[in-house]
N, C-alpha and C positions, 0 to 999 in steps of 0.2 A: 861816553862808553865807558865811562867808569862806573857803572853801574850794571853791565853786564859783566866787565868783570870782574865785578864782586857777589853778582849770578853767578855766573860762569865755576867761582872758588868754592862758594858754598854747597853749591851739588858737587865740588869732586871731595872734598872733603869729608862728604858722607861712606858709611861704610855701610855693607852689604848687613842687610835687615835694620836700616835705622829710619826712623822716620820725620818727617817735616811736613807740616802746612806751609801752603800760599801765603798765609800773613805771614811765620816769621823768615820765608826767606824775600818777604816782598819788604818787609820793615829791615834786614841785614840791607835790603842792596838797594833801596830808595827805587823800589821799579815798583808800584801800582801793581796792588790785591788782584784787579782780575787779569792785569797780563799779563800777571806769574802765575796765577792758578790757567792759564791757558799754555801756556809755555809747559809746565809741567802736566798740562792733559794728552799735549802732543807728545810727551817724552814715553806716559802711557801707553799711547796707543803706538808707540815705538817699541813697547815692550823695554828701553830699557827703566822703566821705573814702575809700582805696585800700585795698585789705591787698595785704599782699608777701608771702610764704613767705620763712622763710630758715632751711637746712639747713649745719651744721656737718661737717666731715668729726672724726673720732678720734683723729686724732692723735698721738699720746704727746710729742709735744715743738708747747708751745701754741706758740710764735713761725713753724710751719709748719702752722696747722691755716684749710683752707679753704672759705670758703662759699660757696656757692648759692646761687643767687635767683628765683622761680617766682611772677609776679601770678594764679594762679589753681591751685587745688588743682590742675585738670586737668596742669596743666604742670605741677607736682611730682612728679602722680604719671609722664607718660612722663618726668622727669628719673629721677626711681629707677628706673623701669624698665628705660630705656635706656643707664646705666651700671650696671647690675644692682647697685647700690645701695654700689660701688665710687666712692674720690675718686678724678678721673682727675689729678687733678694729684701726689697721692704714693699711690694707691694700699690707705690706709686703705678702713676702712669709713664712709660718712656715716651719721650719728646720728639716724636715724629717733626714735627715741621724744624728740629733744628736742627739735624744732622751735621758731620765734623765730615768731613774730607779728608783722609790723609797720602802722605803717598812717600812708598815704599823703597830704601836702593833696593834694586839684584844686586846679585852677582852676577858679576862680567864677565866669562865665559874666554880668556883669552886663543885662539888657534893658531898656531907658529908651525 
């Protein structure tokens, strides 16, 4: 039960447009990452959270890795298609096998 309280707290303190990963919430709440991911995906389905997709390039110099964000799977697909899976900043391939999914807290409208 304490883990659920921690999860609730972590989700409550998020401000609109804050980005969070399931892994971070899992660590902070001591709940399995898969369970947290399922919860966050359900919240995204209910429109309480947004989803963003982040893809990185495979630049061997870790200080020169570039990231690109997409708000929808279609936008991600268009990004990959338009760049031909190549980073526009350094020319290294984009790591399409390790796309990160992060969640974004949406602005909640309260109607009285």
